[in-house]
N, C-alpha and C positions, 0 to 999 in steps of 0.2 A: 832120788825118785826117777825112774826110767819109764817111758811109755812104750808099749808094744803096738805100733800103728803101722798099717800098710795101705797102699792104694794103687789100683790098676789104671793105666793110661794107654789107650790105643793111639798110636802116633804114626806119623807119616814121614817127618823129614827135618834136617838142620845142618849147621856148620861150625867150625872153629879150630883152635890150636891150644895146647896146654902142657903144663908140667904135671907129672903124676908118677905114682909107684904102681907097677903092674904085678899082679900075682901070677904064678906059673899057669900057663894055658890061656891067659887073657889075650884079647886081640890088640895088636898095635894100632889098629885104625881108630880105636876109641882114645881120645886125648882128654886129659884132666888139667884144669887150670885153677889156681887159687886167685880169686878176684874179690878183694876186700874181705868182708865177713861171710863170703860165699865160696863154694867150690862148684866149678862148671865142668860137665862132661859134654863133649862134642862128638856126634856120630855123623860122618859124611854121607851124603845122599847115595853114593854108589853102593853102599852096603845096606841101606834101609829103605830105598825107594820102592814103593808098592809092597812093602813088608809090614808085618804087624809086630810092634815092639812093646815089650812090657818091662818096666823097671821095678826092681824089688830091693829093699834095704836089708843088709845083714847086720845082726847085732853082734856083741862081743862073744856070744856063744855059737855063732854060725847059723842062727835061725833066720829064715827068710820071711820078709813081710812085703807082700805085693802092694804097690802104691796105687791108690785110687784118686780120682779128682777131689773127692770130699776130704779124704784124710791128708792129701797133699797140703791143703790149707791149714790143717791142724798141726802137721809135723814139720813144715818148713821146706816143701819141695815145690818147684815150678818147672813146667816143661813147655817149650815153644818150638815151633818149626817154621822154616821160611819156605817161600814158594818153590824152591828148587829141590826140596827134599832133605835138607840138613836139619838134624835134631839137636836142640840145646836143652840140657837138663841141669838145673841149678838146685843146690841144697844149701840151707843155712848151716854154718859151722856149729850151730846149736840145735840142729835137727834131731829128731827123736832117737835115732839109732847111732848117732855119731859117738865116738870115743873121745871125750873132752877132758883136757887138762887146762891149767892156767895159761899155757903158752902155745898149745897145739891142739888141733882137732883132726881125727882120722875118720874117713867115711868109706865104707865098703859097699859096693853096689853089684847086683846081679842084673844083667841085661839079657833078656830072651828075645830072639828075633825069629819070627815064624812066617812062612809064606801063606799060611792059612788063616782065614778070619776067626776060626775058633781057637787060634794060637797053638794048635797041635804041632807036634814034631819040630819044636824050636831048636835053634842053635844057641847055646848058653855061653855067656862071657862073664868073667868076674873082673871088676875094676876097683882098685883101691887108691885113694888119694889122701895125702896127709898135708895139712896146711898150717903153717905157723901164723899166729895173729896176736897182736897186742891190744887188749880190750880197754876201752875207755870206761869211765865210771858209769855212764849210761849210753846205750846204743839203741837207736830206733831205726827200723828198716821197714820201708813201704815197698813190698814186692808187688808183682802184677796181680797176685791172687790172695795175699794175706798181709796182715800188719804184725810186726814183732817188736817188743821192747824187752831189753835185758838190762839189769842194774847190778852193780857190785854188791855182794852179799854182806861184806864186812863194813857195816855202817854203824854209827853210834846208836845205841838204844835210847829211847825217849822216855823221860820220866812222866808219870801220870799227872803230876802237878802242872806240867806245861800245857796240857791240852786245852783248858778253858781259854787261854790267851791266843791260841792258834786256830782260827776258824778255817782250816784247810781240809782237803779231802781226808788226809790221814787222821786228823783229829775227829772228824765226823764218823770215821770207821771205828773209833775206840770203843763205843758201847758194844758193838758186835764182837770186837776182839775180847773184851772182858768176859762176855757171856759165852764165848766159843769154847770148843773142846780143847783139852790140854794135849800138847804134843802132836797136833795134826795141822798141816798147812790148810789155810782157808783163804777165801777171797771175798771182798766186798765190792760190788759194782755200784757206782754212784750215778743214779738216774736223775732226770730233771727235777723230780719232786719227791723222790724217796731213795732208799738204798736197798740193795738185794744182796744178802750174804749166802754163801753156799760152800760146801766142801770142795776141795780141788777135784776130787773124783767125780762129783756131780757136774762141775764146770766142764770137765773133759768130755763127759757124755753129751753135752750140748754143742761140742765142736771146738772148744778152746784147747790150746796147747799150753799147759802150765808145767814148768819143770824147774828143778834146782840142781846146780852143780856144786862143787866144793867152793866155788868163788862167786857164783852168779845166781840170780833169780830171774826167770823168764816168763813172759806172757805172750801168747800168739793168738790172733783172732782173725776170722774171716771179715771181709769188709761189711757184710750185711748181717752180722750176728744180731740176736734179739736185743742185746744190751747196748748196741751201738747207737749213738745219737748223731744226727746230721746238724752240724753247726757251721756258721759262716764266719770266716776271718778274712778281712781285706777283700771282700767280694768273691771269695772262693769257698766252696762248700768242702767240709772235711767230715770224714767218718771218724768219730771219736769214741773210744772206750775208756772211761774213767774208772779206775779200780785201785784197790789197795790189797796187797797180799800180806797176810800176817801169820805168825807162828807164836803160839802161847806156851810158855813154860810155867813152872809153879810160881816164880817170883818176878818174871819179866815177860814183856810182850814185844816181839819184833814186828814192826810195821814197815812195809816198803811200798812207796808210791809206784804203781805200774801203769800209769796213764799212757795211752798211745793215740796219735792222731795222724791221719793220712789224707791228702787232697783227693777229691773224686771228680771234680769238674774244672780242672785248672788248665785245660787246653782250649785254645780258640783257633779257628781256621779262617783264612781268606783263600781266594783262588791262587795266591802266590806265596803265602807265608803261614807258618805254624808259630803260634805264640804260646809260651809256657810261663805262667806266673805263679810263684809260690811266696805267700807272705811270711814274714819272720816272726811276727807277734802272734804266737799260738798259745793262748793262755793256759790250757791244760798241761802244757809241757813246761811252763815257767812258774808253777805254783811255789810260792815261798821265796823265790829269788828276787833280789832287789836291784841287782846290777849285773851286766855282762862285761867280763874282763877282756874278752877277745872274741873275734868272729872271723871266719874265713869260709869261702865257698869254692868248691871244685865242681866242674862240669865235664861230661864226657859222653862217649858213645860205646855201647857194648861193654860197659863197666870199665873202660879204659879212659883215664883222665887225659884231656886235651890241654896242650899248652896254649898260651895266648896267641902265638904265631899260627898254630894249627887251627884255632878257632877262626882267626881272620882269613886264613887261606881257604877255609870251607864256606866263607861268607856267613858264618853264624855271628850272632851278636849276643853277648852276655852283659846285662846291666845289673849291678848289685848295689843296693843302698840300704840304710837301716830299716826300711819298711818292707821291701820286697826284693826278690831276685827274679828277673825276667829274662827269658831266653827266646830268641827268634831264630827259626831255621827255615831257609827258603825251601819250598817244595821242589824236590828233585836234587837237593844238595848232596854232596858226597857224604857217605856214611849211611845212607838209607837206600831204598830200592823201590821201584815201581812194580805193580802187579796188576794183571788183567783180571777182569771179572765180568759177569753177565747179570744184569738186573732187569727183570721183566722183558727178556728177549733182547735187551740193548747192551751193546758192548761198551765198556768203560774201564777206567783204571783207578787205582789208589796208590798212595805213596806211604811207605812205612819206615820207621826208624826207631831204634831202641836207645834211649838216652837215660842218663841219671844225673841227679843233682845232689850234692853232699854238702850240708851245712854243719860246720863244727864250731861250737861256742863253749865258753867257760863262764860259770856263774858262781855266786857265793854259797849255793846250796849243794848242787850236784857235782861241782867240779867241771869236768869236760863231758859234753854231750855231743855225740856224732849222730846226725840225722840224715839218712840216705833214702832218696826216693828214686825208684826205678820205674820208667814209663815205656811201655810198648805203644807207640803212637801210630795210628793209621788214619789217613785223611778220609773224609766222606767220599762216596762213590762219585766219580766225575765221568758223565756220559761222553763217549768219544765215538759216535757212529762213524764207521769207515767211509771215506770218500771214494766214490767210483768214478774213474776218469775214462771217458771214451776218446781214444786217440785213433779211431779208425780212419784210414784214408781210402776212399772208395776205389781209387785206381789200383791199389795193391791187392784187391779182392780178398782181404783178410780183416777179420775183426781184431782190434787191438784194444784191450781193456785192462786197466790196472786198478787195484783195490788196496787200500791201506790208509794210514800206516798203523802197524800194530807193534806191541811189545814182542820181545823174542819168545815169550811163553805161549804165543798163539800159533797153532798149527792149522794149515789148510788140509782138510780131510777129503773133500770131494767137491765136484762141480756138477750141477745138474743143468743140462741144456734141453729145454722142452721137457720131454718125458724120459730122457736118457741121463742116467747118473754115472759119472766116470770117477774112479779113484785118482788120487794124485799120482800113483804109480802108472796107471793107464795114460793119464795126461802127459806125464813125463816121457813115456815111451813114444808118444806121438809128437813130442816137442811142442806141445800146446801150452805148457805152464812153466813158469820160472819164478824164482824169488829174487827180490832186490833188497840188499842190505844197505842201510843208510849209516853215515858216520856216527850218529848218536846211538847206534845199536838197534834201532827199530827196523822193521821189515815191511815190504809190500809184496804183492803178488801180481804177476802180469799173465794175462790169458790171451793167446793168439790162436784164432780158429779160422781156417780158410772158408770162404763163402761156399766152396764146393762140397764141404763135409755134409753127409746126409743128416746130421743132427741140426743143421741150420735150416730154418723154414724159409722157403722162397715163394713169393706171391707176385703174380703178374698184375700190374696196376694200370695198364693201358699203353697204347702206342708201343714204344720200344723200352719201356721202363719196368724194372723188376724191383720189388722190395725184399731185401735180405733181412730177416728178423732173427735176432739172437735173444732168446728168453733164458737168461742165465741166473742160477742161484748158487752162491758160494756157501759151503758148509765148513764151519770152523770148530776147533776144540782147543780149550785152554788147559795146559798142563801145570801142575800134576793133578789138579782137582777135577779135571774132566767136565768143565762147564762148556756147553755147546751153544752156538748161535749161528744164524744165517744172515746173508745179505743178498738182495736180488736187484736185477735191472733188466729192462727190456730195451734193446737197441734196434732201431729200424734204419737201414741205409738204402737209399734209392739210387739205383745205377741204371743208366740207359744202355743196357746190354742184351735186351730181349730180341731174339730172332723169331719172327712169326712163321708159322707154317706157310709154305708156298704151293698153292694148288695149280694143276694143269689138267687138261682132259682130252680125250679122243673117243671116237666111236669105232667099234669093229663090227663084224657081221652080226653078232648076237647080243652085244652089251654096250652100255654106256659106261665109260671108265674115267675115274678121277684119280690122278696120282698126286699125292701130297708129299712134298719134301719137308722132312721134319725140321723144326726149329729147336729152340731150347726151352719153350714154354708149352710143350705138348700137353702137359698135365692140366693146363688151364683151357684147353680147346677140345671140344667134343664134336665130331662130325655128325651131321644129321642128314637123313633123306626125308624131305618134307618135315614132318613133326616127329620122326622116329630117331632117337639117339642110337648111334652105332658104337657098341662096346667092343673093342678089339679083342678082348679076352673071352667073350661069350659068343654063343650062337647068334646069327643074324636072322632077320625076317626072311621069309621065302623070297627068292629072286634077288637077294642082295648078298654079296660076299665081301669080306675084308681080308686082305693079306698084308703082312707087315714085315719089315726088317729094321736094322738099326738106323737106316738113313731115310727110308720112305715107307709110306703105306698106301695101298691102292684099294679104292672102293669100286666095285663093279655091280651094275644093276642090269639084270636081264631085260632085254628090250620089250618083252611082253609082260613085264611086271606091272601090277596095278599102280605102282608109284611112278611110272613113266608117262609123260604127256606127249602126244604126237601132233604135228601139223597135218591138216587135210589139204591136199592140192587138187584144184578143179581144172581138168584139161578140156578145152573147147575146140572142136573141129568144125569147119564149114565146107560144104560141098557146093560147087557151082556147075551149071550146065554149059557145055562147050558151045562157043560161038553165040552165046546169048548174054546180054547184060542184065544183071539183076540189081536193081537199086533198092538198098535197104537203109532206112533212116533209123538212127538210134541216138540216144542222149542219156543224161543222168541228172538227177536232182539231189541236193543235200537234204537230209532229213531235217525237219523243223527243230530248232533249238528249244529245249524245254524252258519254259518261262518261270520266272520267280517274281514274287511280289513282296517288296520290302515292307516290314511292319515294325513298330516299336515293341521292345521286349526287355526283359531283365536277365542278365547273366547270373547264373547260380553255379558256383564252383564248390568242389570239395577236395581237400587234400587228405589222402589216406596213407597209413603206414601198413605195408603188407608184412605178414609174419614170415614169409620166405620169398624166394624168387619166382614162385609159381603165380603170384598175385591172385590166389584163390581165397585166402582168408586174411582178414584185416583186424587190427586192434580197434575195439570199440571205446566209447568215451569213458566207461568205467575202468578201463585197464590202464589209463594214463595216470601218473607218468610211467613210461615204458623204460625198463632198465636194459641197457646194452653195454657190452664190453668193447674196449678198444680193439681194433682189428676186425670187428664184426660189422659187415655191411648193412646199410639200411635201404629198404626198397620202398619207394614212394610212388603214388599214383594220383594224378590230378584229373578230375572228370568234370565235363560240362553237363549239368543236370537239366532234366525236364525239356530237352530239345529233341525233336524228331526230324530235323532238317538235315538230310545226308550231305548237303553241300557245305555245311559249316565244318571248319576244322580248327581245333584248339591248338595254340602254340604257347609255350612258356617263354616269356620275354626275359625275366630275371628270377632266379631263386637264390636264397641265401639263408644263413643260420645266425641266430643271435643267442645270447645268454639269458635273455628275458623275453616275456611275451610281447614286448614292444618291438615292432618290426624295424623301428628307426634307431634302436639302441646299439651300443657298441660294448664289447668287440663284435665284429661282423666278419663272417667267412662266406665267400662267394661259392655257389654251387653250380648255377647256370648263369652265363654271362652273355647278354645280347643274343639270346636264343641258342647259344653254343654250349657244348659241354666244357666245363671249366677244366683247364689243363695246366695251370701255372705251376702248382706244387703237387697236384694229384689229378686224377681224372674222374669226373662224373660221367657215368655211362648211361646213355639212353637205351631203353629196351623197346622192341617193337610190340605193337598191340594188334592182336588178331581177333576176329569175331568168334564168339562162342555163345553158350547159353546165357551168360550174363551180359556180354558186350555185344550190343546190336549195331552200334556205329563206332568202329575203331577210331575214326577221325575225331571223336569227341573226348578221347583220353590221351594222356601222355604219361609214360612211365620212365623213371630214372633211378639209378643206384648211386649211393654215396658211400665212399670208404671212410671208416671211422678212426683212422689214425692220423688224420691230417688237420685237426683243429688245434692250432697252437695258440698259446697265450704268452707272448714274449718268447722265452727260451724253453718253456715247458709245455707239455701237452695239457690241453684244457680238459678237466673232468668236472662233472656236475650237470645241472639241467641245461638243456639246449633246445631251441625252438626253430622250426623251419618255416619259411615264408616264400611265396611265389607270386609274381605278377603275370597275368595271362592276357592274351589277345585272341580275338576270334576273327578268322579270315574266311572269305568266300572263295573257295579254290576254283570256281568255274568262271568268275568274272575276270576279264583280261584288262582291266584298267588299274592304274597304279594307286596304291595306298602306302604311305611311308611306314605305317606300323607293320605291314606285311612284307616288307622287303629286307628282313634281317638276313645277315650273311649265312646263317645256318638253317634257314627255311629253304626246303627244296625249291629249285628255280621255277618249277611248274606252278608253284603256289605263291611265289613272291608277288605276282600281280593279282590284285583283288582288293576288295574292300573288307574292312574289319568291323569295327564297332559302329558303322553307320546303322547296323541292325539293332543297336542297343542304345541305352540311355547314357552309357558311360564310355570313356575312351579306354580305360584300364579297369581290371578287376584284381583284387588281392585276396589271397587265401593263406591261412596259417595252420600249423599242426599243433597238437598238444605237446607237453613236455617230454623230452627223451633224456634220461639220466645216463651220462657217460661214466663208466667205471674203468679203472686201470687194470682190472683183472684180479684173480683170487690168489695173488702172491702174498706170502706171510711177512715180508719185510719191505725194504726200500724198493720202490718202483719208479723208474724214470724213463722218459722217452727221448731219444735223440734221433733226429731225422737229418741225414746228411745227403746232399746232392752233389754230384761230381762237378 
């Protein structure tokens, strides 16, 4: 009986070497190797990478049957491919279209390789392989996608009188065999509580492969067929198909036990080791036998048996005892390979190895049984987020960032800095990118970008310090399966290299002129005439002109412009009569000093957060917590409320930030220190306050700006809720006697002398803000802040 079965498999890749016979016109790049009861075809990746490959079997008449995944399980074919694009195609020597004799099997395959997904316009190759093989009485094969058992056909026939004393599977199949049709092969499946008999043709329709040759009877089944049972032997689950194949003639009935069992959860993993355990006492395979005469075990990789020395050299361990055979393989050991993957946007790796275990034993019923298990083992996904190392040295004026390590199948595709995306080719042309290969075959990538490149963001942070900001995202691709992932970092390097604009001025006959020598932070400075900003690229208000070159710019204001203030000079002349003396008495008096009357009162302060640097709109209580991103400044205003005394002036003594509403909690970051702008690792900036429709007494308010990239918690940038607090004092700027609270180093000298809270009931007053949530930005992957100072 021969089956006409075919199956299509779209494949991508594999490797190997082999012996085979080639038909005229077939390609030499396809090699064939006889491996145990299988024949293997190997297609190197350089011929099939990114191609669409179809395998078809040719029967003895030259008819072609395309191989599909479903029918591969029925006819005895398996196809695998490795990460580098090599294809391995294995076929059982008892596969559907093989030409089989007692000592030899011949397989003829057609391989179509097409560049198109619809498999059109393929290049066709024919490959034929002939393999000699000496069959044992029973052979059981556990392939990666099917189970197969074949037994010798020439076995003694069983007398009917023997059945009542032999309660085995074949005896329980006898009633169905007696009632079965004459001269037709049939099969009985033994289930847990019943039996199911069917014609071989019906069994084939449900996915079984059942065949006979001149010398053997074969059953092939998928692992999850409807008649398969899950049974446990030695703590390992097996997929078991218990069946009896029979043929009825007029006077005799031939029954053949065709049970097959293959392990399905026999692999265990740790972070360092793969453990494979296969028990030996598998009862469906030992029915009727009372003793084992001999037993031996072979173990190997890629269907090649390893010697004891090779097993030791690879750090494998094989333990064989009467109960179980256990194999341990270190993850990463020779014979397997690592592969990169992406899971939920995270980079990680797996380790894969193709191993086999072959147990051969002899018993008093079957004679010699060879039991071969093939396992394609792949470890669970192991996340390996790449490490980003910032090796920037500020003195070099270059960012130096490395990222890795990766397996060799990871490609760097592009790098995005800010809003600019550069390909690897562009980066290589600029000498910005390089790869580093490590002795173990892994790779890293190094990015070097000068501070002066326009894609680098530069921010002036006060005095002579500039912040160079590299907001970089690396884009990667994994070959050949084209999985993509990204990894990001924000690096801030502080360098004291800012050159401020240097102004000088003079007057000519018609204009007042200011000449400004450019620094390197011009973009952070805007010239004003009174409250009018002067944009050098746009038209100026009447009476004002701006001229510029690469080194200087000049602001000229016409002398009769409304923006110019003049001094009035009073000339006095006296006339005297000659020869006469005129006595004139004159003198002067100081105007009376305005008096004040001290009274007791209460200081009421408020700390507001402005929505921008105009201090015109503020967040109200219902808008807290306020979400702000790193690098985004905060604008605060502290106001003395309910006072109409123009002689009072508010000063901030200390301001700081904490991670909780408790102003005494830690961690703590200083913002204003002893009435001074904090400048140790960053600069708090005081802003002037002028009178307007809202502000009647500018001296009652203080405004300051806080940079949002300076709150560090150990070696990382703090993100989360943060609260600001200030302690304030009130000074009388007109009184000239000393008060220690009003003699801070950063209070103008004219106001250091005076009294403070003699006017109030407390010596200090505290005020706090609502919660501000710091976020690291809208980047999709890893974000870190590194702040370096020279």
